[in-house]
N, CA, C and O atoms as CSV, one atom per row, in Angstrom:
chain,resi,resn,atom,element,x,y,z
A,1,UNK,N,N,57.247,75.093,143.101
A,1,UNK,CA,C,56.410,75.516,142.231
A,1,UNK,C,C,56.902,77.027,141.750
A,1,UNK,O,O,56.830,77.426,140.588
A,2,UNK,N,N,57.312,77.635,142.645
A,2,UNK,CA,C,57.729,79.263,142.347
A,2,UNK,C,C,59.146,78.894,141.271
A,2,UNK,O,O,59.278,79.454,140.182
A,3,UNK,N,N,60.055,77.945,141.764
A,3,UNK,CA,C,61.337,77.691,141.130
A,3,UNK,C,C,60.919,77.437,139.527
A,3,UNK,O,O,61.420,78.059,138.590
A,4,UNK,N,N,59.775,76.269,139.389
A,4,UNK,CA,C,59.560,76.135,138.172
A,4,UNK,C,C,58.922,77.302,137.156
A,4,UNK,O,O,59.209,77.486,135.973
A,5,UNK,N,N,57.932,78.057,138.019
A,5,UNK,CA,C,57.701,79.407,137.210
A,5,UNK,C,C,58.580,80.285,136.829
A,5,UNK,O,O,58.579,80.795,135.709
A,6,UNK,N,N,59.459,80.550,137.792
A,6,UNK,CA,C,60.767,81.385,137.549
A,6,UNK,C,C,61.561,80.845,136.579
A,6,UNK,O,O,62.039,81.704,135.837
A,7,UNK,N,N,61.872,79.709,136.324
A,7,UNK,CA,C,62.616,78.908,135.362
A,7,UNK,C,C,61.980,79.179,133.909
A,7,UNK,O,O,62.625,79.522,132.918
A,8,UNK,N,N,60.596,78.961,133.970
A,8,UNK,CA,C,59.880,79.254,132.552
A,8,UNK,C,C,59.858,80.523,132.103
A,8,UNK,O,O,59.960,80.823,130.914
A,9,UNK,N,N,59.708,81.414,133.143
A,9,UNK,CA,C,59.781,82.760,132.779
A,9,UNK,C,C,61.164,83.337,132.303
A,9,UNK,O,O,61.258,84.242,131.474
A,10,UNK,N,N,62.247,82.705,132.928
A,10,UNK,CA,C,63.610,82.887,132.282
A,10,UNK,C,C,63.870,82.440,131.194
A,10,UNK,O,O,64.598,83.066,130.424
A,11,UNK,N,N,63.329,81.238,130.875
A,11,UNK,CA,C,63.711,80.579,129.368
A,11,UNK,C,C,62.821,81.350,128.359
A,11,UNK,O,O,63.208,81.509,127.202
A,12,UNK,N,N,61.557,81.859,128.821
A,12,UNK,CA,C,60.730,82.825,128.012
A,12,UNK,C,C,61.497,84.036,127.493
A,12,UNK,O,O,61.630,84.290,126.296
A,13,UNK,N,N,61.934,84.681,128.384
A,13,UNK,CA,C,62.837,85.753,128.100
A,13,UNK,C,C,63.779,85.635,127.335
A,13,UNK,O,O,63.972,86.424,126.410
A,14,UNK,N,N,64.596,84.535,127.614
A,14,UNK,CA,C,65.905,84.314,126.879
A,14,UNK,C,C,65.470,83.888,125.570
A,14,UNK,O,O,66.123,84.326,124.623
A,15,UNK,N,N,64.265,82.938,125.267
A,15,UNK,CA,C,63.822,82.728,123.991
A,15,UNK,C,C,63.536,84.122,123.225
A,15,UNK,O,O,64.037,84.225,122.105
A,16,UNK,N,N,62.865,85.078,123.666
A,16,UNK,CA,C,62.551,86.129,123.095
A,16,UNK,C,C,63.730,87.177,122.752
A,16,UNK,O,O,63.741,87.848,121.720
A,17,UNK,N,N,64.611,87.222,123.643
A,17,UNK,CA,C,65.885,87.852,123.306
A,17,UNK,C,C,66.478,87.144,122.200
A,17,UNK,O,O,66.775,87.851,121.237
A,18,UNK,N,N,66.737,85.817,122.110
A,18,UNK,CA,C,67.345,85.056,120.907
A,18,UNK,C,C,66.475,85.175,119.619
A,18,UNK,O,O,67.018,85.173,118.514
A,19,UNK,N,N,65.212,85.271,119.753
A,19,UNK,CA,C,64.417,85.287,118.680
A,19,UNK,C,C,64.589,86.593,117.992
A,19,UNK,O,O,64.781,86.709,116.781
A,20,UNK,N,N,64.512,87.518,118.804
A,20,UNK,CA,C,64.792,89.151,118.343
A,20,UNK,C,C,66.080,89.229,117.633
A,20,UNK,O,O,66.071,89.848,116.569
A,21,UNK,N,N,67.269,88.669,118.065
A,21,UNK,CA,C,68.649,88.638,117.789
A,21,UNK,C,C,68.520,87.953,116.135
A,21,UNK,O,O,68.990,88.478,115.127
A,22,UNK,N,N,67.944,86.976,116.180
A,22,UNK,CA,C,67.828,86.020,114.967
A,22,UNK,C,C,67.015,87.012,113.763
A,22,UNK,O,O,67.390,87.212,112.608
A,23,UNK,N,N,65.914,87.492,114.378
A,23,UNK,CA,C,65.061,88.358,113.323
A,23,UNK,C,C,65.831,89.455,112.556
A,23,UNK,O,O,65.735,89.740,111.362
A,24,UNK,N,N,66.829,90.159,113.759
A,24,UNK,CA,C,67.542,91.089,113.301
A,24,UNK,C,C,68.712,90.693,112.382
A,24,UNK,O,O,69.051,91.429,111.455
A,25,UNK,N,N,69.294,89.588,112.632
A,25,UNK,CA,C,70.329,89.117,111.694
A,25,UNK,C,C,69.562,88.635,110.260
A,25,UNK,O,O,70.097,88.873,109.177
A,26,UNK,N,N,68.432,88.029,110.339
A,26,UNK,CA,C,67.807,87.736,109.248
A,26,UNK,C,C,67.605,88.778,108.302
A,26,UNK,O,O,67.922,88.667,107.118
A,27,UNK,N,N,67.013,89.925,108.870
A,27,UNK,CA,C,66.584,91.042,108.017
A,27,UNK,C,C,67.881,91.709,107.624
A,27,UNK,O,O,67.853,92.335,106.564
A,28,UNK,N,N,68.839,91.684,108.199
A,28,UNK,CA,C,70.093,92.271,107.676
A,28,UNK,C,C,70.515,91.553,106.502
A,28,UNK,O,O,70.779,92.111,105.437
A,29,UNK,N,N,70.590,90.073,106.739
A,29,UNK,CA,C,71.069,89.134,105.600
A,29,UNK,C,C,70.071,89.513,104.448
A,29,UNK,O,O,70.614,89.775,103.374
A,30,UNK,N,N,68.939,89.573,104.485
A,30,UNK,CA,C,67.884,89.729,103.473
A,30,UNK,C,C,68.255,90.949,102.642
A,30,UNK,O,O,68.167,90.934,101.415
A,31,UNK,N,N,68.681,92.028,103.351
A,31,UNK,CA,C,68.869,93.378,102.868
A,31,UNK,C,C,70.239,93.400,102.280
A,31,UNK,O,O,70.440,94.146,101.321
A,32,UNK,N,N,71.212,92.651,102.759
A,32,UNK,CA,C,72.450,92.425,102.210
A,32,UNK,C,C,72.460,91.872,100.706
A,32,UNK,O,O,73.034,92.348,99.727
A,33,UNK,N,N,71.604,90.650,100.812
A,33,UNK,CA,C,71.460,89.831,99.653
A,33,UNK,C,C,70.856,90.700,98.361
A,33,UNK,O,O,71.312,90.696,97.218
A,34,UNK,N,N,69.685,91.460,98.865
A,34,UNK,CA,C,69.184,92.223,97.812
A,34,UNK,C,C,70.030,93.494,97.232
A,34,UNK,O,O,69.938,94.016,96.120
A,35,UNK,N,N,70.857,93.823,98.296
A,35,UNK,CA,C,71.909,94.858,97.600
A,35,UNK,C,C,72.919,94.336,96.700
A,35,UNK,O,O,73.318,94.888,95.675
A,36,UNK,N,N,73.332,93.117,97.218
A,36,UNK,CA,C,74.353,92.428,96.198
A,36,UNK,C,C,73.459,92.117,94.942
A,36,UNK,O,O,74.005,92.484,93.902
A,37,UNK,N,N,72.213,91.529,94.767
A,37,UNK,CA,C,71.727,91.380,93.734
A,37,UNK,C,C,71.531,92.648,92.698
A,37,UNK,O,O,71.612,92.561,91.473
A,38,UNK,N,N,71.298,93.656,93.333
A,38,UNK,CA,C,71.125,94.979,92.641
A,38,UNK,C,C,72.359,95.462,91.982
A,38,UNK,O,O,72.421,96.049,90.901
A,39,UNK,N,N,73.340,95.137,92.776
A,39,UNK,CA,C,74.759,95.400,92.197
A,39,UNK,C,C,75.224,94.733,91.192
A,39,UNK,O,O,75.980,95.281,90.390
A,40,UNK,N,N,74.896,93.587,91.078
A,40,UNK,CA,C,75.101,92.540,90.042
A,40,UNK,C,C,74.505,92.692,88.908
A,40,UNK,O,O,75.076,92.489,87.837
A,41,UNK,N,N,73.082,93.129,89.034
A,41,UNK,CA,C,72.392,93.701,87.872
A,41,UNK,C,C,72.904,94.834,87.146
A,41,UNK,O,O,72.973,94.944,85.922
A,42,UNK,N,N,73.276,95.713,88.071
A,42,UNK,CA,C,73.930,96.885,87.484
A,42,UNK,C,C,75.238,96.573,86.729
A,42,UNK,O,O,75.503,97.109,85.653
A,43,UNK,N,N,76.033,95.692,87.332
A,43,UNK,CA,C,77.418,95.151,86.792
A,43,UNK,C,C,76.998,94.581,85.504
A,43,UNK,O,O,77.575,94.951,84.482
A,44,UNK,N,N,76.028,93.697,85.452
A,44,UNK,CA,C,75.707,93.141,84.186
A,44,UNK,C,C,75.278,94.043,83.195
A,44,UNK,O,O,75.648,93.854,82.036
A,45,UNK,N,N,74.602,94.931,83.458
A,45,UNK,CA,C,74.147,95.943,82.619
A,45,UNK,C,C,75.154,96.788,81.960
A,45,UNK,O,O,75.018,97.109,80.779
A,46,UNK,N,N,76.252,97.197,82.734
A,46,UNK,CA,C,77.463,97.852,82.215
A,46,UNK,C,C,78.308,96.924,81.354
A,46,UNK,O,O,78.901,97.367,80.370
A,47,UNK,N,N,78.371,95.683,81.697
A,47,UNK,CA,C,79.116,94.841,80.902
A,47,UNK,C,C,78.702,94.819,79.559
A,47,UNK,O,O,79.450,95.024,78.603
A,48,UNK,N,N,77.247,94.515,79.485
A,48,UNK,CA,C,76.470,94.316,78.374
A,48,UNK,C,C,76.759,95.546,77.432
A,48,UNK,O,O,77.058,95.380,76.249
A,49,UNK,N,N,76.672,96.590,77.922
A,49,UNK,CA,C,76.782,97.926,77.459
A,49,UNK,C,C,78.017,98.012,76.626
A,49,UNK,O,O,78.042,98.254,75.419
A,50,UNK,N,N,79.152,97.763,77.490
A,50,UNK,CA,C,80.648,97.943,76.905
A,50,UNK,C,C,80.678,96.811,75.821
A,50,UNK,O,O,81.343,97.012,74.804
A,51,UNK,N,N,79.890,95.447,76.003
A,51,UNK,CA,C,80.227,94.710,75.086
A,51,UNK,C,C,79.550,94.901,73.691
A,51,UNK,O,O,80.008,94.487,72.626
A,52,UNK,N,N,78.366,95.605,73.871
A,52,UNK,CA,C,77.746,96.138,72.495
A,52,UNK,C,C,78.552,97.083,71.853
A,52,UNK,O,O,78.688,97.011,70.632
A,53,UNK,N,N,79.120,97.981,72.517
A,53,UNK,CA,C,79.969,99.085,72.223
A,53,UNK,C,C,81.144,98.546,71.259
A,53,UNK,O,O,81.477,98.965,70.151
A,54,UNK,N,N,81.707,97.404,72.087
A,54,UNK,CA,C,82.979,96.876,71.512
A,54,UNK,C,C,82.540,96.063,70.221
A,54,UNK,O,O,83.408,95.932,69.358
A,55,UNK,N,N,81.396,95.549,70.009
A,55,UNK,CA,C,80.913,94.799,68.816
A,55,UNK,C,C,80.691,95.804,67.849
A,55,UNK,O,O,81.109,95.588,66.712
A,56,UNK,N,N,80.109,96.861,68.094
A,56,UNK,CA,C,79.901,98.016,66.987
A,56,UNK,C,C,80.970,98.486,66.382
A,56,UNK,O,O,81.033,98.637,65.162
A,57,UNK,N,N,82.083,98.809,67.351
A,57,UNK,CA,C,83.742,98.987,66.927
A,57,UNK,C,C,84.363,98.148,66.036
A,57,UNK,O,O,85.075,98.535,65.109
A,58,UNK,N,N,84.069,96.837,66.340
A,58,UNK,CA,C,84.615,95.835,65.495
A,58,UNK,C,C,83.814,95.713,64.154
A,58,UNK,O,O,84.389,95.500,63.087
A,59,UNK,N,N,82.486,95.856,64.261
A,59,UNK,CA,C,81.737,95.870,62.814
A,59,UNK,C,C,82.238,97.331,61.929
A,59,UNK,O,O,82.436,97.314,60.714
A,60,UNK,N,N,82.378,98.433,62.701
A,60,UNK,CA,C,82.940,99.446,62.089
A,60,UNK,C,C,84.253,99.466,61.414
A,60,UNK,O,O,84.438,100.055,60.349
A,61,UNK,N,N,85.250,98.745,62.120
A,61,UNK,CA,C,86.616,98.471,61.621
A,61,UNK,C,C,86.618,97.488,60.482
A,61,UNK,O,O,87.456,97.533,59.581
A,62,UNK,N,N,85.599,96.548,60.554
A,62,UNK,CA,C,85.623,95.594,59.362
A,62,UNK,C,C,84.736,95.927,58.194
A,62,UNK,O,O,84.731,95.220,57.187
A,63,UNK,N,N,83.938,97.066,58.328
A,63,UNK,CA,C,83.210,97.534,57.141
A,63,UNK,C,C,84.082,98.234,56.207
A,63,UNK,O,O,85.032,98.936,56.556
A,64,UNK,N,N,83.711,98.008,54.970
A,64,UNK,CA,C,84.340,98.879,53.710
A,64,UNK,C,C,84.227,100.342,53.954
A,64,UNK,O,O,83.274,100.806,54.580
A,65,UNK,N,N,85.132,101.035,53.494
A,65,UNK,CA,C,85.234,102.351,53.732
A,65,UNK,C,C,85.628,103.192,52.474
A,65,UNK,O,O,86.152,102.471,51.625
A,66,UNK,N,N,85.532,104.478,52.109
A,66,UNK,CA,C,86.080,104.984,51.090
A,66,UNK,C,C,87.707,105.713,51.776
A,66,UNK,O,O,87.793,106.226,52.892
A,67,UNK,N,N,88.763,105.590,50.862
A,67,UNK,CA,C,89.896,105.725,51.308
A,67,UNK,C,C,90.929,105.909,50.428
A,67,UNK,O,O,90.635,105.752,49.243
A,68,UNK,N,N,92.198,106.237,50.721
A,68,UNK,CA,C,93.143,106.394,49.631
A,68,UNK,C,C,94.076,105.047,49.952
A,68,UNK,O,O,94.192,104.580,51.085
A,69,UNK,N,N,94.658,104.557,48.877
A,69,UNK,CA,C,95.369,103.132,49.091
A,69,UNK,C,C,96.598,103.450,48.027
A,69,UNK,O,O,96.575,104.185,47.040
A,70,UNK,N,N,97.557,102.738,48.501
A,70,UNK,CA,C,98.726,102.726,47.555
A,70,UNK,C,C,99.484,101.291,47.789
A,70,UNK,O,O,99.434,100.708,48.872
A,71,UNK,N,N,100.139,100.827,46.736
A,71,UNK,CA,C,100.751,99.455,46.641
A,71,UNK,C,C,101.102,99.036,45.400
A,71,UNK,O,O,100.921,99.692,44.374
A,72,UNK,N,N,101.617,97.921,45.467
A,72,UNK,CA,C,101.989,97.258,44.131
A,72,UNK,C,C,100.941,96.686,43.240
A,72,UNK,O,O,99.943,96.345,43.875
A,73,UNK,N,N,100.873,96.485,41.984
A,73,UNK,CA,C,99.776,96.127,41.209
A,73,UNK,C,C,100.556,95.606,39.906
A,73,UNK,O,O,101.661,96.000,39.532
A,74,UNK,N,N,99.684,94.563,39.249
A,74,UNK,CA,C,100.006,93.884,38.008
A,74,UNK,C,C,99.382,94.360,36.967
A,74,UNK,O,O,98.187,94.100,36.822
A,75,UNK,N,N,100.010,95.080,36.123
A,75,UNK,CA,C,99.320,95.506,34.752
A,75,UNK,C,C,98.813,94.807,34.038
A,75,UNK,O,O,98.950,93.610,34.291
A,76,UNK,N,N,98.151,95.116,33.053
A,76,UNK,CA,C,97.598,94.168,31.896
A,76,UNK,C,C,98.827,93.456,31.095
A,76,UNK,O,O,98.815,92.262,30.795
A,77,UNK,N,N,99.672,94.174,30.854
A,77,UNK,CA,C,100.735,93.383,30.103
A,77,UNK,C,C,101.825,92.649,31.048
A,77,UNK,O,O,102.861,92.216,30.542
A,78,UNK,N,N,101.565,92.518,32.434
A,78,UNK,CA,C,102.387,91.772,33.150
A,78,UNK,C,C,103.175,92.411,33.981
A,78,UNK,O,O,103.613,91.783,34.945
A,79,UNK,N,N,103.538,93.823,33.793
A,79,UNK,CA,C,104.663,94.719,34.564
A,79,UNK,C,C,103.930,94.841,35.886
A,79,UNK,O,O,102.714,94.951,36.044
A,80,UNK,N,N,104.794,94.806,36.724
A,80,UNK,CA,C,104.630,95.377,38.342
A,80,UNK,C,C,104.779,96.692,38.489
A,80,UNK,O,O,105.870,97.157,38.160
A,81,UNK,N,N,103.863,97.495,38.947
A,81,UNK,CA,C,104.005,98.880,39.048
A,81,UNK,C,C,103.294,99.243,40.510
A,81,UNK,O,O,102.457,98.561,41.102
A,82,UNK,N,N,103.809,100.380,40.877
A,82,UNK,CA,C,103.250,101.260,42.209
A,82,UNK,C,C,102.208,102.081,41.776
A,82,UNK,O,O,102.371,102.948,40.917
A,83,UNK,N,N,101.030,101.826,42.388
A,83,UNK,CA,C,99.664,102.511,42.244
A,83,UNK,C,C,99.520,102.990,43.348
A,83,UNK,O,O,99.946,102.552,44.417
A,84,UNK,N,N,98.708,104.226,43.079
A,84,UNK,CA,C,98.077,105.158,44.256
A,84,UNK,C,C,96.568,105.464,43.643
A,84,UNK,O,O,96.309,105.772,42.480
A,85,UNK,N,N,95.687,105.302,44.691
A,85,UNK,CA,C,94.432,105.641,44.310
A,85,UNK,C,C,93.233,105.920,45.371
A,85,UNK,O,O,93.496,106.077,46.564
A,86,UNK,N,N,92.339,105.956,45.039
A,86,UNK,CA,C,91.322,106.318,45.982
A,86,UNK,C,C,89.947,105.340,45.608
A,86,UNK,O,O,89.620,105.214,44.428
A,87,UNK,N,N,89.336,104.804,46.472
A,87,UNK,CA,C,88.333,104.331,46.360
A,87,UNK,C,C,87.782,103.361,47.618
A,87,UNK,O,O,88.146,103.587,48.772
A,88,UNK,N,N,86.928,102.331,47.308
A,88,UNK,CA,C,86.442,101.481,48.545
A,88,UNK,C,C,87.520,100.576,48.990
A,88,UNK,O,O,88.038,99.760,48.227
A,89,UNK,N,N,87.850,100.719,50.204
A,89,UNK,CA,C,88.931,99.857,50.912
A,89,UNK,C,C,88.394,98.948,51.929
A,89,UNK,O,O,87.390,99.361,52.510
A,90,UNK,N,N,88.877,97.724,52.291
A,90,UNK,CA,C,88.574,96.974,53.309
A,90,UNK,C,C,89.763,96.821,54.282
A,90,UNK,O,O,90.927,96.800,53.884
A,91,UNK,N,N,89.458,96.730,55.386
A,91,UNK,CA,C,90.827,96.320,56.382
A,91,UNK,C,C,90.809,95.045,56.309
A,91,UNK,O,O,89.757,94.408,56.357
A,92,UNK,N,N,91.931,94.526,56.188
A,92,UNK,CA,C,92.168,92.871,56.139
A,92,UNK,C,C,92.377,92.393,57.662
A,92,UNK,O,O,91.836,91.385,58.116
A,93,UNK,N,N,93.357,93.369,58.506
A,93,UNK,CA,C,93.768,92.790,59.694
A,93,UNK,C,C,93.227,93.711,60.804
A,93,UNK,O,O,93.440,93.443,61.986
């Protein structure tokens, strides 16, 4: 009978040790997961900010502006002339 009682106590102690180790690992795992989720959210925010800035730059680049231009032109009588001027310009490429 004493052997059985000692065996049960030994198993109980081992179970408590394993349970404690499991709980510690589980808590570390949950902490790591929450840290990674936080890092991913921060990364997504940074990427979205960069994407928004990039889109604004593209819009600015494609928007008409005031500038100086020079190039060939065909006059009313059909002659090709070089012209220089200022006015509203669009970026083609």
